[in-house]
LUMVOTOR-512716 format. One line per field, with one value per residue (C-alpha): x, y, z. Coordinates in Angstrom, 3 decimals, padded with zeros to 6 digits. Example, Ala and Ser with C-alpha at 12.3 -4.5 7.8 and 13.67 -1.06 7.14 Angstrom:
# LUMVOTOR-512716
c1	(012.300_013.670)
c2	(-004.500_-001.060)
c3	(007.800_007.140)
This chain:
# LUMVOTOR-512716
c1	(000.000_001.485_001.127_000.510_003.697_003.671_003.121_004.096_003.439_003.850_002.410_004.315_002.764_004.440_001.922_000.666_003.747_003.782_002.723_005.420_008.078_006.882_006.837_010.338_011.659_009.149_009.094_007.384_004.198_003.977_000.635_-001.049_-003.518_-001.428_-002.778_-000.530_-002.314_-001.953_-003.756_-005.449_-009.156_-008.520_-006.206_-006.870_-005.467_-002.331_-002.347_-003.107_-001.757_-003.907_-004.795_-006.412_-008.064_-010.062_-011.976_-012.908_-010.068_-008.860_-006.623_-008.028_-010.584_-010.888_-008.570_-011.301_-013.520_-010.620_-010.030_-013.719_-013.712_-010.540_-010.159_-007.256_-005.217_-001.746_-001.731_001.615_002.216_003.487_007.195_007.315_011.064_011.450_008.917_010.791_014.031_012.380_010.748_014.128_015.592_012.905_012.815_016.591_016.652_013.952_015.824_018.910_016.955_014.420_015.356_011.868_009.872_007.059_006.534_002.882_003.545_005.838_004.760_003.852_005.221_004.663_007.386_007.793_008.877_007.852_011.458_012.259_012.406_011.473_009.463_007.842_011.160_012.682_009.802_009.872_013.574_012.953_010.222_012.473_015.420_013.310_011.911_015.352_017.030_014.273_011.715_009.075_006.537_005.601_002.277_002.708_000.171_001.243_-000.739_-000.780_-001.608_-001.275_-004.995_-004.875_-001.663_-002.880_-006.313_-004.765_-002.212_-004.749_-007.398_-005.232_-002.962_-001.349_001.610_-000.109_001.671_-000.861_-000.576_-003.724_-004.571_-007.078_-009.685_-009.098_-009.512_-012.765_-014.163_-012.729_-013.869_-017.266_-019.109_-017.220_-018.461_-017.107_-015.041_-012.546_-011.469_-008.940_-010.415_-013.925_-014.459_-017.412_-019.336_-019.044_-020.059_-023.154_-024.121_-023.674_-025.903_-028.537_-028.459_-028.865_-025.207_-023.795_-021.098_-018.273_-020.146_-023.202_-020.948_-019.458_-022.941_-024.310_-025.081_-022.674_-025.680_-027.050_-023.719_-023.357_-026.691_-025.385_-021.645_-021.132_-019.727_-016.037_-016.429_-018.905_-016.247_-013.677_-015.961_-016.787_-013.110_-012.128_-014.782_-013.277_-009.755_-008.592_-005.657_-002.659_-001.200_002.595_004.891_006.589_009.550_009.177_010.799_013.357_011.387_011.247_010.959_011.186_009.134_008.300_005.023_003.528_-000.140_-000.312_-002.692_-003.963_-003.486_-000.200_000.130_003.461_006.210_008.955_007.089_006.584_010.265_011.339_009.132_010.427_014.075_013.413_011.877_014.695_017.315_015.365_015.289_019.007_019.780_017.633_019.360_022.814_021.830_020.760_023.655_021.354_021.459_018.780_018.542_014.907_013.782_010.130_007.760_004.070_001.790_-001.848_-003.761_-006.642_-009.111_-007.478_-005.845_-002.690_000.369_003.667_006.827_009.991_013.490_016.012_019.588_022.725_024.391_023.027_022.958_022.051_023.203_020.600_021.574_021.224_017.764_016.782_018.027_016.221_013.046_013.093_013.624_010.641_008.449_009.464_008.860_005.373_004.633_001.330_-001.411_-003.569_-002.817_-001.148_-002.700_000.013_003.628_005.976_009.367_010.162_013.284_013.291_015.312_017.806_021.316_020.543_017.621_017.539_019.036_017.018_015.892_018.091_017.701_014.595_012.682_010.179_006.860_003.556_000.586_-002.715_-004.980_-008.756_-010.399)
c2	(000.000_003.347_006.382_009.919_011.990_014.504_018.082_020.979_024.433_027.675_031.077_034.048_037.506_040.640_042.184_045.668_045.889_049.493_050.758_048.612_050.187_053.648_052.731_051.341_054.760_056.654_054.609_057.463_056.556_053.032_052.401_055.201_054.892_055.265_055.294_055.083_056.815_059.545_062.873_063.136_062.646_059.129_058.132_054.863_053.363_051.390_049.916_050.920_050.040_047.725_050.664_052.340_049.134_049.028_052.022_050.080_051.378_048.801_048.492_049.754_051.930_055.488_057.660_060.230_057.589_056.344_059.859_060.163_056.857_057.716_061.519_061.334_059.038_060.055_059.911_059.251_059.447_056.136_055.725_052.784_052.836_052.361_049.515_047.754_047.969_046.641_043.817_042.845_042.721_040.338_037.932_037.744_036.458_033.922_032.718_032.088_029.303_028.077_027.349_027.014_030.225_031.641_035.358_036.381_040.097_042.552_041.352_037.669_034.389_030.628_028.250_024.599_022.698_019.133_017.930_019.830_017.425_020.079_022.758_024.277_024.777_026.252_028.697_029.782_030.552_032.346_034.551_035.482_036.236_038.467_040.338_040.890_041.899_043.980_044.817_043.216_040.690_037.691_035.910_032.233_029.680_026.053_023.345_020.593_023.101_026.714_027.193_025.979_027.874_031.177_030.987_030.266_033.071_035.605_034.680_034.594_037.586_039.668_037.674_034.441_031.111_028.420_024.900_023.189_019.979_020.032_018.425_021.011_023.820_022.302_022.242_025.540_027.720_026.085_028.924_031.664_033.422_032.030_035.201_033.730_031.402_032.732_032.902_033.811_037.511_039.775_039.013_035.243_035.659_037.614_034.875_032.270_034.276_034.324_030.510_030.652_029.823_032.149_030.056_027.773_024.919_025.542_025.606_022.284_020.769_022.346_019.893_020.364_020.265_023.414_025.181_024.110_025.689_029.069_028.852_026.112_022.641_023.547_026.381_024.342_021.671_024.332_025.920_022.553_021.583_024.938_024.697_021.328_022.803_020.487_022.141_020.514_023.626_023.601_026.239_027.545_029.909_032.840_032.127_034.507_037.467_038.232_041.888_044.083_047.182_049.870_051.770_054.594_055.568_059.190_060.216_062.947_063.303_065.050_067.568_069.082_067.785_068.294_066.216_063.431_063.465_063.314_060.283_058.632_059.141_057.646_054.521_054.228_054.303_051.726_049.383_049.864_049.012_045.887_044.750_045.229_043.372_040.390_040.617_041.141_043.522_044.460_046.130_047.264_050.238_051.261_053.665_053.315_056.328_056.174_059.416_060.690_059.306_055.841_055.963_053.856_054.385_052.489_053.508_051.445_051.647_048.844_050.019_048.628_047.265_045.488_047.723_047.890_051.482_053.581_056.772_055.139_053.823_057.240_059.170_056.940_056.918_060.710_060.891_058.601_060.635_063.958_062.599_061.471_064.708_063.773_066.209_065.301_064.855_061.548_059.022_056.335_056.302_053.347_052.205_048.712_046.909_043.724_041.694_040.427_039.253_035.673_035.365_034.821_037.711_040.875_042.422_045.045_048.620_050.271_053.470_053.930_052.158_053.238_051.191_052.717_050.373_050.761_052.451)
c3	(000.000_-001.023_001.228_000.059_000.292_003.123_001.983_004.209_002.826_004.749_003.949_005.357_005.498_006.873_009.263_008.287_006.111_004.908_008.328_009.950_007.733_008.737_012.429_012.168_011.174_013.347_016.567_018.401_016.490_017.909_019.586_017.632_014.734_011.583_008.032_004.975_002.118_-000.464_-000.278_-003.672_-004.361_-005.711_-002.870_-001.112_002.063_001.327_004.810_008.371_011.784_013.864_016.113_013.103_011.953_015.179_013.810_010.663_008.501_006.001_002.952_-000.374_001.429_000.084_002.138_002.733_004.337_006.457_007.783_008.602_010.491_012.390_012.490_014.982_012.758_011.649_007.847_006.156_002.417_000.994_000.250_-002.145_-002.536_001.232_001.129_-001.660_000.308_003.466_001.534_000.107_003.622_004.861_001.930_001.628_005.223_004.380_001.291_003.396_005.127_002.545_-001.077_-002.611_-002.270_-004.359_-003.970_-003.772_-003.459_-001.774_001.670_001.327_000.021_000.016_001.224_000.214_003.338_002.537_002.660_005.846_008.841_011.430_009.617_012.702_014.470_011.323_010.929_014.560_014.280_010.993_012.470_015.386_013.097_010.856_013.855_015.374_012.111_010.491_013.214_010.976_012.295_010.160_010.357_009.509_008.361_007.911_006.174_003.565_000.816_-000.174_000.470_004.074_004.808_003.334_004.975_008.378_008.271_007.002_009.566_012.691_012.017_013.418_014.707_013.702_013.949_013.130_011.737_010.427_008.647_005.820_008.082_010.805_008.288_007.007_010.550_011.795_008.899_008.373_010.121_008.268_005.117_001.832_001.339_003.816_000.994_-001.474_-004.956_-003.793_-004.357_-003.588_-006.784_-006.319_-002.667_-003.730_-006.179_-003.457_-001.114_-003.861_-003.662_000.131_000.783_003.435_005.097_004.089_005.753_003.603_000.550_001.641_001.822_-001.351_-004.179_-007.060_-009.398_-007.707_-008.005_-011.630_-012.549_-011.398_-012.055_-014.616_-013.996_-013.881_-011.385_-009.361_-008.885_-007.978_-005.375_-003.855_-003.675_-002.215_000.494_001.494_001.305_-001.458_-003.205_-004.866_-006.502_-006.182_-004.758_-007.891_-007.631_-010.006_-013.335_-014.788_-016.005_-019.708_-018.763_-015.694_-015.081_-012.584_-012.618_-010.615_-010.420_-009.336_-006.520_-008.857_-012.597_-013.444_-016.274_-015.202_-017.515_-014.932_-012.361_-014.889_-015.793_-012.141_-011.603_-014.757_-013.780_-010.346_-011.857_-014.406_-011.668_-009.678_-012.680_-013.291_-009.675_-009.925_-013.115_-011.630_-008.467_-010.598_-013.012_-015.992_-018.953_-021.474_-024.869_-025.064_-023.007_-022.977_-021.291_-020.519_-020.223_-019.165_-019.599_-017.503_-020.061_-019.697_-023.119_-022.667_-024.826_-024.875_-026.691_-026.915_-028.286_-028.764_-028.331_-029.907_-026.757_-023.687_-020.640_-016.965_-016.585_-014.793_-016.576_-019.987_-019.100_-017.753_-020.797_-023.297_-021.201_-021.114_-024.872_-025.427_-023.072_-024.638_-028.139_-027.123_-025.213_-023.508_-024.472_-021.475_-017.761_-016.896_-014.534_-014.650_-015.761_-016.117_-017.386_-018.681_-019.842_-021.939_-024.480_-021.940_-022.693_-021.615_-024.060_-027.793_-029.789_-029.765_-033.012_-034.575_-033.353_-034.677_-034.393_-031.549_-031.905_-030.446_-029.323_-028.288_-026.384_-026.538_-023.603)
């Protein structure tokens, strides 16, 4: 009789990440309600300290509503460069101990620990090391699948450290709304409510035929499996990127050319630093411009020699932006590099190309 191989997957999430970075450099704000958000009319909450969350403030909430809910909150403008540096600190420490990691964002990742003889001990030591070295707190969920691990860490944070079997997850989350399950968004939850399904337990018990009538057979099977925490998706380290990019969505639309150029130069230098850190060089440099009416334009140039020089990337990006000369305020701006040295040969240098996507 053959036994099923043991699977041990961990999900690590940096608690209130952006707020934690701000508190690390402003320790006098610890214990106070802190909101990280822009100031423009479209600004949303990037994250909030747990003191602010007690007032109902949450990520992705309009910043104006967050200020209304918590008028005494200290609002800090986001510093994404600082967050990228802090993220790199944390995950470099994790990679020193765990070889198979799948990034799920700047502040979370899945770890494959099936071959690790003492995964819990390793993770406890890892959490302590990260806290001591970076002042960041990791929430950890451990389970036989990514689904169990992610659900556990998300539900029990902050400072979670929870291990669950599939059966324990099925029982523990039965009384919770289906939104607790990754992959079930608000629209799917509304459609489930229309069928009288308001909890994970009710979804577990729902006939697949009923679900299929509303969602189709394939999704019905997926929902049923997810409710029972069946998940065999692997932890897959990110493959070498075919391109690298940096984008910035402005809090308010920007018409000032100098401001756009400053932002572009900053992103170009960031990309150059990233290329040099990875020992990679590229030949194609591109910009992306999204106007206030959502018209999106890209322009690219392929240079003669491979490069990872920040100044070269910045100069060409600026030339592309000035040649395009946006006639309307800009909502989003980005820089991208591609056609890497370790890929198949890039096409010969050519004049800039333009692509306008439909609104």
